[in-house]
N, C-alpha and C positions, 0 to 999 in steps of 0.2 A: 898118632891118634890123639885127639884133643881131650881135655879132662872131663868134658860134659857130653861127649858123643852119646846120642840115644836118649838123653834126658829131656824132659819137658819142664819148662819153668814158666810160672805166672809171675809177672811183675805188675803190681798195681801202681797207678799214677805214673805210667811209663811213657806218656806222650811227650814229656819234656823233662828237663832237669836231671836230678839224681836218678829217677826211674829210667829215663831214656838211656843215660850213660851205662847204667847197670844192665839193661836189656841188650844193648850193643855188645857189652863185654861178655855176657853169658852166651850170646849167639856166636860170638867169635870163638868160643871154646866148644862149639858143637851143639849147644842146646837149641831146641825148638821153643819158640817164645809165644806166650799169650800176652798181648799188650792190653791191659785192663785199665781204662781211664774214662772219666766223663768228658775229657777233651778228645779231639780227633787224633787217633794214634796211627792213621794210615801212613803218615810220613815215615814213622819209625819202622813200620812193616816194610816199606819200600827200601829203606836203608839196609835192612837186614837181608832182604831177598836179593838186592843188588850185589851183595857180597857172597851169594850162594847159600844163604841160610833160609830158614823157614819160620814164618811168624803169622799170627792171627791177631787181628784187632777186634776186641769186643767192648762196646761201650758199656761201662760199668760204674755204677754209683755204689761205693762200698758201704755207704750209710743205709742202703736198702738191702735187706736180706734176700728178697726175691731177685734183685738185679745180680747179686753175687751168685746165687744158685744158677741163674741162667748162664752166667759167664762160665762157671765150672762145667755145666752141661755141654756148652759149646766147645770147651777145651777137650773134654772127654770124647765128644763126637769126632773132633778133628784128629786128635793125637792118641787117644786111647789110654793115656796115663798122665799122672802129675807127680813129678819128682821134687820140684823146688817151688816154694812160694816166698816171694819177697814182698812184704807188707810195707810199701813205700808211700801210698796215697795219704795225703794229709793236708790240713789247713794251716797255713803259716804266714806266707809273705804279705798278705793283705790285712793281717790283724794289726790293729793299732794298740800301742801301749796304753793301758788303762789301769786305774786303781780298782781294787776289789768292788767298791761301791758304784763304779761306773760300768761294770760288765753286766749286760742284761742276761736274763735267764735264757733268752732265745740264742744269744751268741755263745753262751756256755754250752748249751745243748748242741749247737752246730759243730763246735770244735771237738767236743768229746764224742759226738755222733760219728764224725769222720775218723778222727785220730785213734780212738780207742774202740768204739763199738764196731767200726768198719773192720778192724783187725779181727775182732771176735767173729764177725760174719765170715770172713775169708778162711780163717783157720778151721772153723766149724764145717765149712763146705768142702774143703779139700782133705780133711783128716781121714774120712773113711777110705778114700782112694789110696792115700799113702799107707794106711794100715793094711789094706789088701795086698799091696806090693811088698810089704815087709820092710819098708825103708822110706824115709823122707827127710827133707831139709826145709825148715821154716825159719825165715830170717825177718826180724822186725826192725823197723827203723825208729829209733827213739831220738834223743837230742841231748847234747851236752848241757843245755839249759837246766835240765833236771839236777845235775850235779852242782851247778852254780847257784841254783835257787834264784833265777833272774826275777827281779821285781816287776810289777805292773804288767805281768804276762801270765797271770795266775791260771787261766783256763788252759793255755798251751802247755805250761810247765806241768800242770796236774795231769793232762792227758798223756804226756810223755813219761811221767813217772809211772802212770798206770801201765804203759807199754812194758816197762821193765818188770813190774810186778807180774803182769800177765805172762811174760816170757819165762820167768823163773817158775811160776806155778805150772804152766803147761809143760815145761821141760820135765818136771817130776812125773806128770801124768803120761807123757808121750814116750818116755824111756822104755816102757814095757813093749812098745810097738816099734822100737828101733827108729824113732823119729827124733831128730835133733832140732832144738829150738834155741836160737841165739839172737841177740840184739846188736845192732850197730848204732853208735851215737855220734852223728856228725857235729862239728862245730858250725858256725854260720858259714853257709856255702853260697858261692856266687852262681846260683842257678839262674835260668831265665826269669823266673818269677821274682826272685830277690832283686836282680839287677833292674827289673822293670818296676819295682816298688819305690815310691817316694820316701819310704821309711829307711831305705838302705842305699844312700848315695855312695859314690866311690870312696869318699873320705871316711865314711863310717866303716866300710869294709877294710880299709887300710888301718884304721884304729884297732879293729878287732884282730887284724894280723899282727900288730905290734905286741899284743899280749901273749902270743904263742912262742913256744920254743923255736919252732920253724917259722920264721917271720915272713909269711906270704899269704895271700888270699887263697882260701880253700875253694876248689872247683869240684864239680860232680865226679870227675874222673879220679879224684883222690880216694874215693870210697869204693871203687869197683874191685880193687884187688882184695880187700878184706871180704867183700860180699862173695866174690868168686871162691875164695878159700872156704868160707862157711857153706857154700853150695856144693863143694866138691868132696870127694872121698878123703881128702887130706884132713878134714875136720871131723871124721866119724866118731871120735871119742871126746868131743867137746859139745856140751849142752848146758843151757841155763846161764850162759855168760853174756856180759855186755862189753863190747869193745869200743872204746872211744877213739874216733878218728878225727882229730881236731888240730893236728900240728903241735900237740903238746901244750895246750892251755890248761886243761883239766887233768888231774891225776887221781886215780882211785884204786 
């Protein structure tokens, strides 16, 4: 018996990158998946079903509360329950490094609207279903940039700091309903979006790797074991925590 047999997991931003790797890992452990993304997630669904799993793609813009509600309605109609939510959708790879005075209000709102408000929308939408079941696992994806205080990236770092604050506060609220809320903080990860961005050439990724205790480039699959642990019964007495998965660059 796999560790997530019978469970239903929503992974936002799962059409590629960290989200895709996470969805495949959870499906491999028996979970039925909802692939929620503005990008086309049918390819990930096909990968899961080819291995005997079950998955549903729902086009979802997490910045839109109504879009998120529709996604949750579709998940409940198909699977009848929601056990795990992985809040992975975010704006990152195409953001340029800018000083405070160069960031427009529009760009600030876009970043926080997806990275922070989007998580608020998804958690708010799934919470009642988890509460009715008497258990749930919410996993948020933050970033090691928060701990480093990376300059010229103020909107992104602020959004990811907000994720940690949100995680801690919601963990306090959700404990009475037996819902665990934890965060995972990746380092710079060589996802498709990052590798396709002019901001992160191979040499940049190698330089980042040199600053780690484990000196190699981080890939999406490096995160899936921690996410699986937080989604499983093995972490039932852990909540409000942030686990950094960056090869030992940042310690806290």
